[in-house]
VOGU-3710 file (C-alpha; in Angstrom, 3 decimals, decimal comma):
1> xxxxxxxxxx> -3,683/32,168/3,100  -6,145/29,668/2,064  -2,869/26,862/2,999  -2,431/28,452/6,304  -5,856/28,078/6,864  -6,268/24,745/5,718  -3,232/23,808/7,727  -5,296/24,739/10,706  -8,207/23,293/10,015  -6,585/19,793/9,462
11> xxxxxxxxxx> -4,502/20,384/12,843  -7,807/21,151/14,965  -9,815/17,933/13,031  -7,038/16,201/13,920  -6,766/16,952/17,853  -10,657/16,975/17,945  -10,401/13,457/16,584  -7,980/12,118/18,615  -9,592/13,621/22,138  -12,824/11,875/21,093
21> xxxxxxxxxx> -11,090/8,650/20,463  -9,020/9,127/23,956  -12,693/10,518/25,438  -14,375/7,559/24,924  -12,230/4,774/25,651  -11,239/6,312/29,323  -14,871/7,639/29,818  -16,577/4,176/29,025  -13,704/1,989/31,011  -13,817/5,013/34,175
31> xxxxxxxxxx> -17,335/3,917/35,044  -16,340/0,577/36,139  -12,552/1,697/36,813  -13,375/5,120/38,762  -9,015/5,614/39,769  -9,035/6,237/36,130  -10,427/9,480/36,909  -7,741/10,452/39,408  -4,027/11,495/39,092  -2,094/8,601/39,818
41> xxxxxxxxxx> 1,040/6,504/38,173  -1,107/3,649/37,156  -3,477/6,134/35,285  -0,153/7,977/33,679  0,919/4,688/32,373  -2,440/3,808/31,182  -3,211/7,345/28,920  0,237/7,433/27,928  0,208/3,813/25,855  -3,126/4,811/24,447
51> xxxxxxxxxx> -1,470/8,208/23,559  1,673/6,730/22,326  0,643/3,610/20,944  -2,082/5,423/18,967  0,791/8,237/17,260  2,415/5,025/16,200  -0,058/2,907/14,917  -1,876/6,103/13,114  1,575/6,642/11,521  2,189/3,353/10,470
61> xxxxxxxxxx> -1,270/3,200/8,446  -1,664/6,495/7,045  -3,298/8,128/9,562  -5,798/10,569/9,239  -4,625/12,035/5,929  -7,596/14,357/5,239  -6,935/16,326/1,160  -4,704/13,786/-0,077  -6,558/10,187/0,777  -10,262/9,553/0,154
71> xxxxxxxxxx> -12,582/9,327/2,845  -12,894/5,331/2,771  -9,120/4,544/3,242  -9,055/6,735/5,583  -11,584/5,154/7,726  -10,058/1,980/7,559  -6,699/2,880/8,523  -7,803/5,060/11,325  -10,433/2,289/12,573  -7,484/-0,675/12,087
81> xxxxxxxxxx> -5,075/1,769/14,345  -7,700/2,224/16,717  -9,022/-1,107/17,336  -5,175/-2,536/18,024  -4,392/0,391/19,973  -7,520/-0,530/22,030  -6,874/-3,936/22,383  -3,286/-3,600/24,017  -4,412/-0,820/26,334  -7,037/-2,928/27,667
91> xxxxxxxxxx> -5,223/-6,007/28,328  -2,654/-3,324/30,422  -5,916/-2,107/32,087  -6,918/-5,256/32,917  -3,259/-6,744/34,015  -3,220/-3,303/36,227  -6,342/-4,315/37,864  -4,893/-7,257/38,782  -4,164/-6,486/42,884  -5,862/-7,261/46,137
101> xxxxxxxxxx> -7,795/-4,465/46,096  -9,572/-5,339/42,785  -8,905/-9,069/41,244  -6,693/-11,297/43,040  -5,732/-13,060/39,529  -5,885/-12,346/35,669  -9,075/-11,253/34,383  -9,869/-10,143/30,688  -12,094/-7,106/32,125  -15,496/-6,323/30,526
111> xxxxxxxxxx> -14,875/-6,934/26,721  -18,685/-6,040/25,759  -17,345/-2,146/26,831  -14,480/-3,321/24,524  -17,062/-3,729/22,195  -18,851/-1,162/22,741  -15,718/1,692/22,782  -14,927/0,253/19,322  -18,163/0,595/17,448  -18,228/4,355/19,124
121> xxxxxxxxxx> -14,696/5,165/17,928  -15,576/3,505/14,187  -18,463/5,956/14,092  -17,113/9,189/15,326  -13,796/7,948/13,076  -16,692/7,811/9,969  -17,631/10,665/11,094  -14,484/13,056/11,031  -13,382/11,286/7,658  -15,922/12,042/5,585
131> xxxxxxxxxx> -16,412/15,919/7,287  -13,005/16,407/7,624  -12,491/15,685/3,442  -16,060/18,092/3,021  -14,346/20,707/4,966  -10,874/20,503/3,384  -12,427/20,478/-0,292  -14,682/23,431/0,553  -11,797/25,805/1,017  -10,291/25,284/-1,954
141> xxxxxxxxxx> -11,564/24,394/-5,661  -9,592/21,363/-7,388  -5,898/22,574/-8,338  -6,094/23,007/-12,704  -3,801/20,302/-13,833  -2,586/19,865/-17,372  -1,062/16,224/-18,369  2,031/15,608/-20,341  3,272/12,279/-22,134  4,183/10,808/-24,791
151> xxxxxxxxxx> 1,787/8,571/-26,289  -2,168/7,858/-26,024  -1,636/4,620/-24,622  0,850/6,310/-21,653  -2,334/8,600/-21,296  -4,727/5,849/-21,148  -2,028/4,567/-17,721  -2,229/8,165/-16,008  -5,988/9,827/-16,414  -7,867/7,899/-14,923
161> xxxxxxxxxx> -5,980/7,374/-12,031  -5,497/11,570/-11,704  -9,705/11,404/-12,731  -10,527/9,210/-9,320  -9,358/12,317/-6,853  -11,442/14,565/-9,081  -11,892/16,919/-6,004  -8,426/17,323/-5,912  -7,202/17,425/-9,208  -8,766/18,791/-12,548
171> xxxxxxxxxx> -7,602/18,463/-15,550  -8,088/20,805/-18,216  -5,202/20,030/-20,854  -3,431/17,135/-22,037  -0,452/17,658/-24,217  2,591/15,666/-25,644  5,591/16,799/-24,360  7,317/17,738/-27,984  4,669/19,981/-28,196  5,809/23,568/-28,854
181> xxxxxxxxxx> 3,005/25,422/-26,992  3,652/22,735/-24,158  5,418/26,190/-22,026  2,474/27,948/-22,436  0,013/25,139/-20,794  2,321/24,309/-18,296  2,393/28,056/-17,764  -1,728/28,122/-17,071  -1,865/24,949/-14,642  -1,729/24,841/-11,073
191> xxxxxxxxxx> -0,452/21,356/-11,229  1,921/19,248/-14,081  1,855/15,651/-13,994  4,543/14,071/-16,523  4,109/10,398/-17,748  6,044/8,720/-20,070  8,099/11,175/-20,971  11,649/10,537/-22,004  14,583/11,746/-19,133  16,260/14,853/-21,339
201> xxxxxxxxxx> 13,040/16,265/-21,715  11,403/15,217/-18,525  14,726/17,308/-16,503  14,222/20,321/-18,618  10,512/20,545/-17,607  11,162/19,419/-14,377  13,568/22,872/-14,006  10,553/24,879/-16,048  7,871/23,808/-13,436  10,343/24,687/-10,578
211> xxxxxxxxxx> 11,020/27,715/-11,622  7,962/28,679/-11,941  6,531/27,321/-8,640  4,507/24,388/-10,086  3,138/21,119/-8,227  4,873/18,896/-10,468  4,024/14,637/-10,311  6,019/12,272/-12,456  6,841/8,244/-13,137  9,630/7,095/-11,675
221> xxxxxxxxxx> 12,629/5,385/-13,835  15,538/3,660/-12,786  17,571/6,838/-12,130  15,221/7,923/-9,836  15,487/4,667/-7,601  19,082/5,293/-7,210  18,693/8,745/-6,223  16,019/7,637/-3,693  18,873/5,049/-1,952  22,015/8,127/-2,488
231> xxxxxxxxxx> 22,753/10,404/0,035  24,345/14,180/-0,059  27,861/14,178/0,428  30,920/17,100/0,209  34,039/16,323/-0,958  36,038/19,008/0,291  33,884/21,839/-0,735  32,347/20,150/-3,859  28,867/18,878/-3,265  27,774/15,184/-4,481
241> xxxxxxxxxx> 25,286/12,347/-5,122  26,979/9,770/-3,219  25,361/6,009/-3,899  27,167/2,884/-2,479  25,485/-0,612/-3,651  23,369/-1,950/-0,830  22,694/-5,530/0,594  22,014/-6,924/3,428  24,172/-6,720/6,945  24,741/-9,797/8,687
251> xxxxxxxxxx> 22,881/-8,358/11,647  20,127/-7,383/9,222  19,753/-11,123/7,682  20,237/-12,737/11,119  16,927/-10,798/12,031  15,089/-10,894/9,058  15,486/-14,503/9,162  14,652/-14,654/12,587  11,531/-12,736/11,892  10,781/-15,206/8,964
261> xxxxxxxxxx> 11,130/-17,993/11,605  8,543/-16,426/14,230  5,750/-14,928/11,976  5,996/-18,518/9,712  5,241/-20,397/12,825  2,909/-17,908/14,620  1,534/-17,704/11,095  0,780/-21,199/10,614  -0,607/-22,129/13,958  -2,924/-19,315/14,125
271> xxxxxxxxxx> -4,557/-19,830/10,144  -4,309/-23,405/10,861  -8,573/-23,254/10,738  -8,887/-21,283/7,974  -6,697/-23,360/6,152  -8,140/-26,329/6,588  -11,701/-24,641/6,188  -10,137/-23,720/2,666  -9,030/-27,065/1,984  -12,495/-28,582/2,757
281> xxxxxxxxxx> -13,928/-26,336/0,487  -11,798/-26,802/-2,593  -12,326/-30,466/-1,971  -15,845/-30,210/-1,805  -16,343/-28,004/-5,139  -14,885/-30,186/-7,729  -12,949/-33,259/-6,210  -9,422/-32,071/-7,286  -6,190/-31,444/-5,972  -6,285/-28,859/-2,765
291> xxxxxxxxxx> -2,320/-27,549/-3,359  -1,134/-25,868/-6,130  2,867/-26,165/-6,724  4,595/-23,641/-9,609  8,266/-22,917/-10,352  8,908/-18,908/-9,423  12,515/-17,133/-9,253  13,918/-16,005/-5,915  16,807/-14,360/-4,944  19,543/-13,947/-7,474
301> xxxxxxxxxx> 17,078/-16,124/-10,079  17,218/-19,681/-7,902  14,525/-21,306/-8,851  12,046/-22,875/-6,171  7,978/-24,730/-6,033  5,861/-21,661/-4,638  2,406/-23,880/-2,462  -0,607/-21,989/-2,843  -3,966/-23,136/-2,387  -5,376/-24,419/-5,935
311> xxxxxxxxxx> -8,114/-21,502/-7,318  -8,383/-23,090/-10,773  -9,722/-25,466/-12,603  -7,036/-28,899/-12,663  -7,703/-29,179/-16,506  -6,812/-25,520/-17,031  -4,024/-24,527/-15,022  -2,265/-23,135/-17,824  0,588/-21,198/-16,725  -0,609/-17,020/-17,643
321> xxxxxxxxxx> -1,626/-14,002/-15,779  -5,148/-14,298/-14,402  -7,484/-11,615/-16,660  -10,915/-9,968/-16,256  -13,608/-12,966/-16,348  -11,471/-15,736/-16,623  -13,234/-18,915/-16,827  -10,306/-21,294/-15,522  -11,152/-20,079/-12,024  -13,424/-21,902/-9,711
331> xxxxxxxxxx> -16,628/-20,751/-7,433  -14,020/-21,632/-4,311  -11,099/-19,778/-6,086  -13,019/-16,585/-6,730  -13,340/-16,138/-2,885  -10,142/-17,612/-2,040  -8,594/-14,963/-4,340  -10,476/-12,290/-3,515  -8,958/-12,114/0,422  -5,634/-13,425/-0,510
341> xxxxxxxxxx> -6,590/-17,105/1,251  -4,881/-18,839/-1,584  -1,640/-17,353/-0,649  -1,555/-19,033/3,104  0,197/-22,248/2,212  3,488/-19,887/1,536  3,727/-19,446/5,067  5,484/-22,840/4,572  8,048/-21,453/2,044  8,869/-18,979/4,155
351> xxxxxxxxxx> 9,449/-21,785/7,234  11,450/-23,578/4,565  13,428/-20,407/3,490  12,564/-20,020/-0,186  11,010/-17,322/0,825  10,838/-14,347/3,427  7,855/-12,318/4,960  8,475/-9,036/3,153  10,002/-8,853/-0,050  9,400/-8,523/-4,091
361> xxxxxxxxxx> 6,760/-10,797/-4,979  7,961/-14,376/-6,544  7,009/-13,958/-9,833  5,866/-16,989/-12,484  8,948/-17,931/-14,887  6,670/-16,940/-18,013  6,128/-13,685/-16,965  9,906/-12,910/-15,789  11,027/-13,900/-18,874  8,327/-11,415/-20,800
371> xxxxxxxxxx> 9,174/-8,822/-18,409  12,402/-8,678/-18,986  12,667/-8,575/-22,371  10,286/-5,312/-22,477  11,893/-4,305/-19,449  15,508/-5,348/-18,733  15,736/-3,688/-15,338  13,151/-5,993/-14,209  15,952/-8,433/-13,228  17,102/-6,328/-10,183
381> xxxxxxxxxx> 13,988/-6,783/-8,176  15,938/-10,114/-7,644  18,543/-8,629/-5,518  16,121/-9,871/-2,787  14,635/-12,759/-1,587  11,043/-13,382/-2,758  8,467/-12,468/0,022  4,357/-13,242/1,107  3,698/-9,256/1,488  5,747/-6,100/0,431
391> xxxxxxxxxx> 5,220/-2,245/-0,497  3,888/-3,865/-4,589  1,583/-6,176/-2,914  -0,014/-3,419/-0,334  0,195/-0,626/-2,572  -0,272/-1,626/-5,785  -3,118/-4,241/-7,230  -2,764/-7,806/-9,093  -3,236/-5,824/-12,477  -0,597/-2,943/-11,684
401> xxxxxxxxxx> 1,968/-2,897/-14,397  5,240/-4,754/-14,392  6,776/-1,411/-14,681  5,085/-0,095/-11,618  5,458/-2,908/-9,565  9,173/-2,719/-10,450  9,387/0,441/-8,826  7,901/-0,071/-5,926  9,908/-3,500/-5,286  13,019/-1,007/-6,030
411> xxxxxxxxxx> 12,314/1,501/-4,004  11,804/-1,061/-0,772  15,270/-2,741/-1,686  16,959/0,910/-1,500  15,611/2,110/1,500  15,755/-1,238/3,170  15,161/-1,053/7,317  14,022/-3,545/9,653  11,171/-1,475/11,363  9,971/-0,951/7,472
421> xxxxxxxxxx> 9,952/-5,099/7,584  7,587/-4,328/10,598  5,203/-1,193/8,946  4,430/-3,078/6,016  3,898/-6,442/8,234  1,457/-4,540/9,830  0,378/-2,401/6,729  -0,492/-5,971/4,931  -4,052/-6,417/6,682  -4,924/-3,005/4,811
431> xxxxxxxxxx> -4,900/-5,534/1,701  -8,050/-7,540/2,926  -9,674/-3,945/3,401  -9,594/-3,245/-0,322  -9,525/-6,564/-1,475  -12,295/-6,009/-4,588  -9,549/-3,768/-5,695  -6,645/-5,450/-4,960  -7,566/-8,240/-6,793  -8,345/-6,325/-10,096
441> xxxxxxxxxx> -7,645/-8,467/-13,140  -5,933/-7,401/-16,700  -8,324/-5,751/-18,551  -8,877/-3,826/-21,954  -6,319/-1,534/-23,228  -7,324/2,318/-22,838  -6,526/5,014/-24,728  -6,617/8,885/-24,913  -6,796/11,919/-27,325  -4,507/14,243/-27,437
451> xxxxxxxxxx> -6,622/16,794/-28,599  -9,429/16,354/-25,786  -8,380/13,524/-23,610  -11,774/11,264/-24,080  -11,217/7,566/-24,500  -11,739/5,669/-27,042  -10,995/2,245/-27,688  -7,974/0,940/-30,194  -9,534/-0,031/-33,106  -9,175/-4,002/-34,858
461> xxxxxxxxxx> -5,276/-3,874/-36,199  -3,896/-0,526/-34,994  -1,049/-0,445/-33,463  0,190/2,424/-30,886  2,115/5,391/-32,414  4,916/6,725/-29,698  5,822/9,272/-32,502  9,396/10,568/-30,362  8,446/8,383/-26,873  11,285/6,487/-25,302
//
């Protein structure tokens, strides 16, 4: 009953929000364009444009996802989608007003009204985001959860992530996957988190959760990535899962390369003033070189030199990942890294064909060697050309673990489509809105005890005991 009520509430709130955004746009612009209030083909085309484009962009950016997303990201996604919808619809409005009755030539009409519309819409979005989540979580308390894992280190990887969503989940119990009381713990919970549990035991636990109708979250392994790229087939009357080795078709390669050329050329032209400002700031800061070149890996392990704005002191540009409070980063470098501006010169790499717009990030040679030793599957991401943006760059952070980055990259490769590329290009804008999160550096390791789930620091010289983990 509660679930049906929540679905109804969410639908009503979505409808009310979209109607408000629609009403603000056409209500304000209708003052100077009274024809918008009349039933006509022109009015219909303009309104359909707003509705269709608005729904499509909200789908791209995540939409009004109350109950599953925090309020701030909802504001970001809805604001981006609405602003882009406003810009296109307003441009169409200006074009339609180019006629004998209105303007004899094209005029970009009343931009000040467009700013007013956007400001009012953002206020409405903020209200609906916070009010929507408040109503949603007032209907039902957080789900009672248990976390099942293999080691204290693994708990340190998953528990802080779950605790960021305290309105959704309340961790009641933490237990090892081989504890004899594990089935009783699952029965007492609404939701089960399985993290770094060996495959055989994980499958058994998933089967039990499915049998007892528990919500399940578990981390990806290679077999899960393969299944994402597979499909159900029947041979005679035998049900099978079919996976076929993937590579881009000729048509996909042509479209992808043409997209790369178009985006890199337009990007270089549009961002040239920003790049000039970055270059001047770097030069004024310490007088050193503006650009920095570093060897990276791309498709099939080919080595190339990636271009970046220099963000570190020249005498300390050691090839290793940035850590928290890293003193190698310059004052200007901190700003460039925060807003990903140091990546702009890679548009040249895309133009030359060394990189693509969307694809796995090109890792440093040193990191690839280290990660591949610990995680042999890491080399699988080299099946596609390295990219400026991608699923791992948008959904992950700088300090996201190599394994999680690998999963995101492989998910992109296995589910590749031209539409997905365009969707990720549009979603890249959201990276700038969460700059402080996406550029977090690597920090100290967190450990949790199984008996009470409390965080503690590892003692000097103490080694992590897997006790049967993978």
